[in-house]
C-alpha positions in Angstrom: 11.3 59.3 21.6 8.5 57.0 22.8 6.3 55.2 20.3 2.6 54.7 21.2 0.6 52.0 19.3 -3.2 52.1 19.1 -5.3 49.0 18.4 -2.3 46.7 18.1 -2.9 43.5 16.1 -0.8 40.6 15.0 -0.1 42.1 11.6 -0.4 45.8 12.2 -1.4 48.6 14.6 -4.3 50.8 13.4 -2.4 53.9 14.4 1.1 54.7 15.6 2.2 57.9 17.4 5.8 58.9 17.2 6.9 62.3 18.4 4.2 64.8 17.5 2.8 62.8 14.5 0.2 60.1 14.3 0.1 57.7 11.4 -2.9 55.5 10.6 -3.0 52.2 8.8 -5.1 52.1 5.7 -8.7 52.1 6.9 -11.4 50.1 5.1 -15.2 50.1 5.8 -15.4 47.4 8.6 -19.1 48.3 9.2 -20.1 49.0 5.6 -18.2 46.4 3.6 -20.0 45.9 0.3 -22.0 49.1 0.6 -21.8 52.1 -1.7 -18.7 54.1 -2.0 -20.3 57.0 0.0 -21.3 54.6 2.8 -17.9 53.1 2.9 -16.2 56.5 2.9 -18.4 57.6 5.8 -17.6 54.5 7.8 -13.9 54.9 7.1 -13.9 58.6 8.1 -15.7 57.7 11.4 -12.9 55.1 12.1 -10.3 57.8 11.4 -12.0 60.2 13.7 -11.9 57.5 16.5 -8.2 56.7 15.9 -7.2 60.4 15.8 -9.1 61.0 19.1 -7.4 58.0 20.7 -4.1 59.5 19.7 -5.0 62.9 21.1 -5.7 64.8 17.9 -8.4 65.4 15.3 -9.0 66.0 11.6 -8.2 69.7 11.9 -4.6 68.5 12.3 -4.4 66.3 9.2 -1.1 66.6 7.3 -1.5 64.1 4.5 -4.1 61.6 3.2 -3.8 58.8 0.7 -7.0 57.4 -0.8 -7.4 54.3 -2.9 -10.5 53.6 -5.0 -11.2 50.3 -6.7 -12.9 52.3 -9.5 -11.8 55.8 -10.2 -15.2 56.6 -11.7 -16.4 56.8 -8.0 -14.1 59.7 -7.3 -16.9 62.3 -7.2 -19.0 60.1 -4.9 -16.2 59.7 -2.5 -15.3 63.4 -2.7 -18.9 64.4 -1.7 -18.4 62.6 1.6 -14.8 63.7 2.0 -15.6 67.4 1.4 -18.4 67.4 4.0 -16.1 65.8 6.6 -12.7 67.5 6.1 -12.0 70.5 8.4 -12.5 73.7 6.3 -9.3 75.6 6.0 -7.3 72.6 7.3 -7.3 70.4 4.2 -4.3 68.1 4.0 -2.1 67.3 1.1 -3.7 64.4 -0.6 -3.3 61.7 -3.2 -6.1 59.6 -4.7 -5.5 56.7 -7.1 -7.3 53.7 -8.6 -6.1 50.4 -7.3 -7.3 46.9 -6.8 -7.9 46.5 -3.0 -7.2 43.4 -0.9 -10.8 42.3 -0.9 -13.5 43.0 -3.5 -16.0 44.0 -0.9 -14.0 47.1 -0.1 -14.1 49.9 -2.7 -12.3 52.6 -0.7 -9.2 52.7 1.6 -7.9 55.8 3.3 -4.7 56.4 5.3 -3.9 59.7 7.0 -1.1 61.3 8.9 -1.8 64.0 11.5 0.0 66.3 13.9 -0.8 66.1 17.6 
């Protein structure tokens, strides 16, 4: 089975397609670092939309999502943006936890897996 890598970097690819599944790397708010949780979440979901499109799929095909928040008290703020974005009737299985992220300017990180 072929492997397709999207936005390949020295350390990681932003997405990898294997078989009929696309896996994204954890996405952080490259364009909204240091902004509110809502703004960071919007920026991340836009990146996920772009990566899924490059792989040939979209958010209606999400299988799983993992979300890390630097402060779990922002759970509702992140969910407001997530709920407006996610495809109705096609919600993935999901985990959301509090965790210290790699850089303090990021308060949200999201990784998804989707079918093609």
